[in-house]
Z-matrix of the N, CA and C atoms (Angstrom, degrees):
N
C 1 1.441
C 2 1.533 1 108.33
N 3 1.323 2 115.40 1 137.94
C 4 1.463 3 119.40 2 177.04
C 5 1.523 4 109.93 3 -74.52
N 6 1.316 5 115.18 4 130.71
C 7 1.457 6 121.66 5 174.79
C 8 1.526 7 108.81 6 -99.98
N 9 1.317 8 116.26 7 -47.77
C 10 1.467 9 121.96 8 178.57
C 11 1.527 10 108.19 9 -109.43
N 12 1.315 11 115.77 10 103.59
C 13 1.455 12 121.44 11 -178.98
C 14 1.538 13 110.17 12 -68.78
N 15 1.322 14 117.39 13 -40.27
C 16 1.469 15 121.26 14 -177.03
C 17 1.527 16 112.39 15 -56.83
N 18 1.324 17 116.73 16 -38.25
C 19 1.463 18 121.42 17 -177.43
C 20 1.525 19 112.89 18 -110.94
N 21 1.326 20 116.76 19 5.77
C 22 1.477 21 122.23 20 179.25
C 23 1.522 22 112.22 21 55.91
N 24 1.332 23 116.22 22 48.06
C 25 1.461 24 122.19 23 -179.82
C 26 1.523 25 109.13 24 -102.18
N 27 1.318 26 115.90 25 129.65
C 28 1.463 27 120.96 26 -177.96
C 29 1.525 28 111.86 27 -99.87
N 30 1.318 29 114.64 28 166.14
C 31 1.460 30 120.13 29 176.16
C 32 1.522 31 110.75 30 -62.51
N 33 1.317 32 117.97 31 -35.40
C 34 1.468 33 121.53 32 178.55
C 35 1.524 34 111.28 33 -63.70
N 36 1.315 35 117.04 34 -40.28
C 37 1.460 36 120.48 35 178.15
C 38 1.530 37 110.79 36 -65.07
N 39 1.316 38 116.14 37 -39.48
C 40 1.467 39 120.05 38 178.90
C 41 1.522 40 109.74 39 -65.81
N 42 1.319 41 117.42 40 -46.32
C 43 1.468 42 120.78 41 178.26
C 44 1.524 43 111.16 42 -57.99
N 45 1.314 44 116.50 43 -42.49
C 46 1.465 45 121.09 44 179.57
C 47 1.530 46 111.05 45 -63.15
N 48 1.323 47 117.30 46 -40.48
C 49 1.461 48 120.58 47 177.96
C 50 1.522 49 111.75 48 -64.14
N 51 1.314 50 116.51 49 -40.20
C 52 1.466 51 119.91 50 177.90
C 53 1.517 52 109.61 51 -64.71
N 54 1.314 53 115.83 52 -47.30
C 55 1.465 54 121.69 53 -176.01
C 56 1.530 55 112.37 54 -70.30
N 57 1.316 56 117.39 55 -47.64
C 58 1.457 57 120.65 56 -170.38
C 59 1.528 58 115.02 57 -95.70
N 60 1.318 59 116.78 58 -27.74
C 61 1.465 60 119.54 59 -175.60
C 62 1.516 61 113.62 60 -113.62
N 63 1.334 62 116.65 61 -0.31
C 64 1.450 63 120.05 62 175.89
C 65 1.518 64 115.20 63 74.43
N 66 1.330 65 117.54 64 20.12
C 67 1.467 66 120.42 65 177.72
C 68 1.527 67 108.66 66 -62.30
N 69 1.332 68 116.30 67 132.06
C 70 1.457 69 121.14 68 -177.98
C 71 1.520 70 113.94 69 -128.34
N 72 1.351 71 116.33 70 -0.42
C 73 1.465 72 119.50 71 -177.91
C 74 1.522 73 110.04 72 -159.15
N 75 1.340 74 115.89 73 175.63
C 76 1.463 75 120.50 74 -178.28
C 77 1.520 76 112.10 75 -65.35
N 78 1.299 77 117.43 76 -33.11
C 79 1.465 78 119.75 77 178.51
C 80 1.529 79 110.12 78 -60.09
N 81 1.319 80 116.49 79 -45.88
C 82 1.458 81 120.72 80 177.83
C 83 1.518 82 112.26 81 -64.59
N 84 1.326 83 115.68 82 -38.22
C 85 1.464 84 120.18 83 178.51
C 86 1.527 85 111.05 84 -65.26
N 87 1.316 86 116.42 85 -41.19
C 88 1.467 87 120.19 86 176.44
C 89 1.530 88 110.75 87 -61.61
N 90 1.316 89 116.12 88 -43.32
C 91 1.460 90 120.99 89 -178.95
C 92 1.538 91 111.17 90 -63.32
N 93 1.326 92 116.72 91 -43.14
C 94 1.463 93 121.21 92 -175.15
C 95 1.530 94 113.29 93 -79.96
N 96 1.340 95 117.09 94 -42.64
C 97 1.460 96 120.41 95 -171.98
C 98 1.522 97 114.70 96 -119.95
N 99 1.317 98 117.46 97 -11.47
C 100 1.457 99 119.94 98 -177.38
C 101 1.518 100 113.50 99 78.05
N 102 1.308 101 117.15 100 6.54
C 103 1.466 102 121.29 101 -178.13
C 104 1.523 103 111.13 102 -71.02
N 105 1.306 104 116.02 103 153.28
C 106 1.471 105 124.19 104 172.74
C 107 1.520 106 114.03 105 67.35
N 108 1.314 107 118.46 106 22.85
C 109 1.455 108 117.97 107 -178.79
C 110 1.528 109 113.85 108 -114.95
N 111 1.336 110 116.64 109 9.01
C 112 1.464 111 117.81 110 176.74
C 113 1.521 112 109.48 111 -112.11
N 114 1.311 113 118.29 112 -91.01
C 115 1.465 114 119.81 113 -175.29
C 116 1.534 115 112.44 114 -80.18
N 117 1.336 116 117.50 115 -27.38
C 118 1.463 117 121.00 116 177.01
C 119 1.512 118 115.96 117 83.47
N 120 1.324 119 118.28 118 -2.26
C 121 1.464 120 120.24 119 -178.56
C 122 1.527 121 112.72 120 -64.89
N 123 1.313 122 116.77 121 -23.11
C 124 1.459 123 120.74 122 -177.61
C 125 1.527 124 112.77 123 -86.45
N 126 1.318 125 117.71 124 -11.14
C 127 1.460 126 121.41 125 -173.59
C 128 1.529 127 113.58 126 -55.40
N 129 1.334 128 121.02 127 -46.72
C 130 1.470 129 119.24 128 -179.95
C 131 1.531 130 112.57 129 -61.24
N 132 1.323 131 116.96 130 -42.43
C 133 1.464 132 119.70 131 179.96
C 134 1.532 133 110.63 132 -68.63
N 135 1.309 134 117.24 133 -41.30
C 136 1.463 135 120.77 134 178.82
C 137 1.527 136 110.48 135 -63.73
N 138 1.320 137 116.92 136 -43.03
C 139 1.465 138 121.34 137 178.68
C 140 1.529 139 110.97 138 -60.87
N 141 1.318 140 117.04 139 -43.26
C 142 1.465 141 121.94 140 178.74
C 143 1.530 142 110.43 141 -63.88
N 144 1.304 143 117.09 142 -43.25
C 145 1.455 144 121.52 143 179.92
C 146 1.527 145 111.08 144 -63.99
N 147 1.313 146 117.02 145 -43.25
C 148 1.466 147 120.93 146 176.87
C 149 1.519 148 109.67 147 -59.14
N 150 1.310 149 116.91 148 -47.06
C 151 1.464 150 121.81 149 -179.73
C 152 1.527 151 111.70 150 -58.91
N 153 1.325 152 116.48 151 -45.91
C 154 1.461 153 120.52 152 179.08
C 155 1.523 154 111.30 153 -62.12
N 156 1.319 155 116.63 154 -42.47
C 157 1.463 156 120.82 155 -178.89
C 158 1.525 157 111.49 156 -67.37
N 159 1.333 158 116.68 157 -39.84
C 160 1.462 159 120.84 158 177.50
C 161 1.523 160 109.43 159 -62.06
N 162 1.340 161 117.14 160 -44.19
C 163 1.463 162 121.00 161 178.28
C 164 1.523 163 111.07 162 -61.71
N 165 1.337 164 117.64 163 -42.94
C 166 1.466 165 121.29 164 178.31
C 167 1.522 166 110.85 165 -62.14
N 168 1.324 167 116.57 166 -41.36
C 169 1.460 168 121.32 167 179.95
C 170 1.518 169 110.35 168 -64.41
N 171 1.327 170 117.04 169 -44.59
C 172 1.472 171 120.58 170 178.49
C 173 1.521 172 110.91 171 -62.22
N 174 1.318 173 116.94 172 -42.89
C 175 1.463 174 121.53 173 179.17
C 176 1.526 175 109.76 174 -62.12
N 177 1.302 176 117.00 175 -44.98
C 178 1.469 177 122.02 176 179.67
C 179 1.526 178 110.32 177 -62.14
N 180 1.335 179 117.21 178 -44.20
C 181 1.460 180 121.15 179 -179.89
C 182 1.524 181 111.27 180 -64.47
N 183 1.330 182 117.44 181 -41.00
C 184 1.467 183 121.00 182 177.31
C 185 1.512 184 110.74 183 -62.39
N 186 1.316 185 116.36 184 -41.42
C 187 1.467 186 121.28 185 179.73
C 188 1.525 187 109.87 186 -62.24
N 189 1.307 188 117.47 187 -41.39
C 190 1.459 189 121.08 188 179.66
C 191 1.533 190 110.69 189 -65.16
N 192 1.327 191 117.32 190 -39.12
C 193 1.451 192 121.20 191 -179.60
C 194 1.528 193 111.86 192 -66.78
N 195 1.322 194 117.12 193 -40.25
C 196 1.455 195 119.90 194 -178.54
C 197 1.519 196 112.08 195 -75.96
N 198 1.333 197 117.11 196 -24.01
C 199 1.457 198 121.10 197 179.30
C 200 1.528 199 111.64 198 -79.19
N 201 1.303 200 116.47 199 -19.11
C 202 1.475 201 120.56 200 -175.67
C 203 1.493 202 113.13 201 -80.32
C-alpha cells in the first residue's frame, strides 16, 4: 500500500528501512526514501508505521535473547 503518494513510497519500503537500515524516525525516512518531504499528509501514517515496526523489531530481538 502506498503511504507517501508524492514519492511513491510503500509500507513495505518503510518496513524494510526500519528493519534493514535502522530508520527510527521521519528524519531517517526522509533521508533514505525521500518520503514525507512534500505535502506532509503521509507523515502521521508513516510515523505510526515506523513506531509499529520498531516495536516489532524490539520484540523480536528480545525473543531471540531469551531463547539463547
